[in-house]
N, C-alpha and C positions, 0 to 999 in steps of 0.2 A: 119547203115541201108542201105547205098548205096554200100559201098565197104568192110565193115567189114568181116573178115574171122576168126579171133582169138576169140574163145569163151571159157567159163569155161567148167568144166567137166560134167555139167548137160546136159540133153537132149535139153533144150531150149537155144537159142542163147543169153545167158546172163552170166555175171560173178556174182556169188552168194556169200553171207555170211549169216550166221544164217539160212541156208537151203532155204531161200526165197528171201531175199532182195539183191539188187545189181543194176547193169547197163547192158544195152545191147540193143536189139531191140525187138519190140513187135511182136513175131511170134511164131507159135506153135512148130516148131522144127528147127534143124540146117540146114536143106536142104532149104536154101533160094532161091527164084526164081531169074531169071536173071533180071526181072523188079521189082525193089524194090520201085517204086514210091509211093506205098500205104502203106509202112511199116514205122512205127514211131520209133524214138529213145525212150528209156525207162529208167527212174530212179525210183527205189522203195526204200524208206527209212524205217528203223525200228523205229516205234514210241516208242518202248520200251527202247531205249537208248538215250543219250543226244547228240550223234554225228550225223553229217550229212552224206549223201551218195552223191558221186560226180562222174561224168565222167570228165576226164581231158585230156588236150592237151598240149604238150610241144613244144615250138617254136624251130624249127631246125635252124633258121637263124633270124638275126635281121631284123626289118622292121616294116611296118604298116599293120595290118590285120583288115578286116571288118568282124564283127560277125553278122550272120543272122540266121534265122530258116528256115529249109526246109519246105515249105508249102505243105505238103503231102496231097493227096486227102482224103476226108472223110467229115463227117457231122460237125465236130468240128475243131476249129482253135487252133493250139498250141500257147503257152503251156497251158495245162489244166489237172485237175485230171481225170484220164482215166476211173475210175470205178464209177458206180452209187451208190446212197445211202450213200454219205459221211455224216458224222455227224456234220459238221460245225467246226471241229477242224482245227487249222491253219496248212497249209503246205507251208513252206517258200522256195521260189526259189531264188537263187542268181547267178550272174555271177561275178567271182573274177579273178583278175590278181594277182597271188601269193596270198597275204593275203588282198589285197585291193578290197573292194566291188565296182563294177562298176554299176550294175543294180540289183534291188531286187523287188520281188512281193510276196504278201501273198494270197494264194488261200484257199478257204473254201468250195466252191460248186462244185459238180461234173459237168464236161464238160464246165464250165465257163472259157472263155479265160482270161488269165492274160494280159489284153490290156496294162496296164502300163509298163509291161516288154517289150512288142513289141515296144512301143513308145520310150522307153529308147534306145533300140537297133537301132531304126531308126534315133535317134539323133546323134550328134557328139560323144556321149559316146560310140556308137557302133563301132567306129574305134579306135583301140588300138595299141599303139606303143609297140613293144616287143623286148627284147634282146634274144640272144641265151640262151636257158634254162628256160626262163620265162614260167610259167604254167598258162593257162586259165582253170578255173574249173566252171562247172555248178553243183551247189550243191542243194540238197533238204533236208530239215530238217522238219520232221513231229512232231507236238506236241504230248505229251503223251496222249494216248487214242484216237488218230485219227484212224477212222475206215478204211479209204482209203488213203494210203500214197504213191501211185505211180502215176507218171505223164508222159505224152507224151511230149517229147521235142527232136527235131532233129537239133542240131546245125551244122552250116556250117561256117568254118573259111577260109577266102580267103585273101592271100597277095595282097596288092595293089601295083601298079607300084611305084618304088622309086621316079620317077620324077613327079608323079601325085600330084598335089597340094592337100593339105588337104581340105576336104569339108568345105564349109562355114557353120558356125553354124546356126541352125534354128533361126527363128525370136524370138521364145520364150526365146532363150538364149541371144539374142542381146538386147531385150527390157524388161522392167519391168513395169507392170501396178500397180497403187496404188490409193487409195481413202483417203480423210482426215481421221485422226485418230478418230475423233468423230464429228458427225453432230447433232446440236441441233434440236429437233423436239417437236411439241405440239400436243396433242390429237385433232383429227379432222382437222388438217391442214397439207397440203402436204409439205413435206421436200424433198430436192434434194441433191445429192452428185455427183460431177463431177469427172471423172477419169482423171488421168494424167499419162504420160509416161516418162521414162528416158531411155537413151541409153548410155552405157559406163559411167554412173554416171551423165550425163548431161540431162537437160530437152529436150524432143523430142515430135514431133507429132506422133499420132498413125499411124502405117504403113497402107497403102492403103489396103482395103479388110478386115480389122479387124472387127470381129463381137463379140457381147456380149450376154450372157445369165445369168440370175440371179436365184438363188435358195432361196426360203424363202417365206412364206405366206405374202401377202400384198405388195410385192416388184414388181416393174416393171423397165425395163431398156430400154432406148432409143437407137437409132442407133448409137449415138455418145458415148454411154457408161454411160450416166447420169442415176443414179438410183433414183427412186422416191418412197416415202413411206409416207402413211398417218396413223399415230398411232390410235389405238382404245382405248376406255376407259380402257380396261383390261391391256393395255401396259403403262399406266401412271406411271411415276417414274421409268421405267425400261430401261435397255440398250438392244437394239435389233440389231442383226447382220445378215448379209446375205453374201453368197459367190457368186462372179461374175466369170464366166468362160470366159476368153478372148481367142478367136480363131483367129489365124493369117492366112494370105493368103496361107502359106505353110502347113496349117493344124496343125501346132504345137500349143500348148495351154499353157495358164498360168492362175493362179487364183489370185483373190484379194478379200480382205474382206472389206465390207463397214459396218460401225457402226453408229447407230442413238441412241442418248441419249434423251429419252422422258421425258419432264418435268412433275413433279407431278401436278395434277389438283389443282387449287385454291379452298379453302373450300367455300362451298355455304354460302352466307351472311345470317345472322340470320334474320328471318322475323320480320318486325316491326309491332307493334300493334297500329293502328291509334286511338284506344279507350283507350290507356294506361292512359292518363291524366284524362279522364272522369271517368275511372274505379277507379283510386286512389281517386278522389274527392268524388265519391259515397261511397266508403268504409269509408272515413273520416266522411262524413255527416251522414251516417247510425248509427254512434256511439252516435249521439246527442240524448238527452232525451226531449220529448215534454213538460214534466212538468216544465222544466227549462225556458220556453219561453212563451211569450204572445200568446193568441189564434190566433190573426190576423196575426202576423208575422210567426207563425208556419204553418198556413194554406197555405200561399204563399210558404214557404220553402218546405212543404210536396208535394205540386203540382210540384215544380221544381225537387224534388228528384224522384218522380214517373216518370216524363217525362224523366229524365236522365237514369233511369233504363230501361225504354221502348226503348230508343235509344240504350242502351247496348245490349239488346236482339234482336234488329232488325239487321239481317245479311246484309240487303240492305241499311242501314243508310248511308247517304251521308256525306261528309266532313263538309258541312255547317250545317247539323243537329247535328253532333257531337259537333262542335264548339259552336253552339247556346245553346245546352243543358248544356255544360260546363260553359259557361258565365252566363247563367241564374241561375244555381245551386250555383255558387260562389257568385253571387249578393244576392240571397235569403239567403244564409248562413250568409253573412256579415250583412244583414238587420235584422237578428233575434234580437228581443228585449227580455231582461231578464224579467221574470215574477216578478211583484212587483216593477218594476223600474218606479219611479214617474217623473223622469227627473229633480228633485230638488237636489241641491248640499247638501252634508252632512255637519256636523259641521266643519269639517276640511277644507271644501271648501267655507265656508261663506265669502263673501267679506267684507272688512273693511268698516267702515261707510263712506258713500259718494263715494265709489269706486265700479265700476261694477266688476262682477266676470269674469275674463279673462282666467280662466283655461279651460273652454269649455268641461268639462268631461261629457260623456254620451250624449244621444240624448234626447231632450225634447219629450214629447208625440207627439207634432206636427211634430217634425223632424222624429221621428220613423214612424209616419203614412205616411209621404211623402216618406220615403225610401221603406216602404212596398208597397205603390202604384207603385213606380218606378219598383220594382222587379216584381210585378204583370204584369205591362206593358211589361217588358222583356219576361216574361213567355208566355204571350199571343202572343207576336211578334214571339217568337221561334216556337210556335205552328201554327202561321199563322192566328191568329184570331183577330187581332187588327182592330177595326173600329173606326173612328173619326166622331163624330157628332158635328156639329157647330150650335149652336142655337143663333140666334140674337134676343135680347130682343127689343121689341118695346117700344118706349117712349110713 
């Protein structure tokens, strides 16, 4: 594009194959102007075949060359797909020394600069040692079906002075940033992951001027590279990752992955029923039959059962009311006297002559009455209605 004079047979300053595809310069005819600063190099690949199309340079002498791109004027920066309306199919650009790939980039969108390719050329990789006859190629390989398969690229190959020291590698080639393989995290609690650096395989501090940026929802990164993350309920039991971009003072970049392993949430405890014991006692007591017991003892029992049911129905019942209703019902149940029970021992329980009956089976009528009175007092106490009247008899 600057000094080229040898073109193919077609009217345009390009070398063609298949009547259209090939390499050359982006110009309408072979009469190139003296000032070619606005003219791009051009590579057009045939998406209908599996081969790539390349412009090549053969080293005339051994040495070290620096590969750059001529930043021609225009609205867009090389290298890029030069025609509009690309359909998103891959167009792969490579720089090769013989068969060794040095730099590579995949382009899909019209006019979008392949910045990764430029960054590669700007790094130490862009300086290549060559022997006589070594070939540097810029190849373009368009995927089948690609609608726009030609790119603008204007390579410049410059020999460096043999005595000139090799350029020092960029900081991204000297340093490596890393985060722990996995950081434990819990839902609703902030977890952090600290970055570490190595240089030449040994632990090192971050170079001065290093900055950090993190990509990923919910992640933040501090000035020292520490990544913070607070998992949500939706992330419980999952492994969540983010990518941190490390930018050094020389503008070279590196990336590191940070991974948080979020613990599963503990299951919610089963709710306890404070009325469970009372409910069980009511169910058991409700199965008793009134005809099996004396009227007096059943009356007290029925009142205790009704009170217990009322407490069960009361949503605002206190712990004391529940406990009192349970105690009263149990006492009333225990005090129930069997119908027809005279309190006298049967023949099997008759005492021997002159010996008292020591078996104590059953309550006497007097004992049963006392038990019923006691339960009634408990029931009244549970309801809060007990009053005591003391009457002193006059002599």
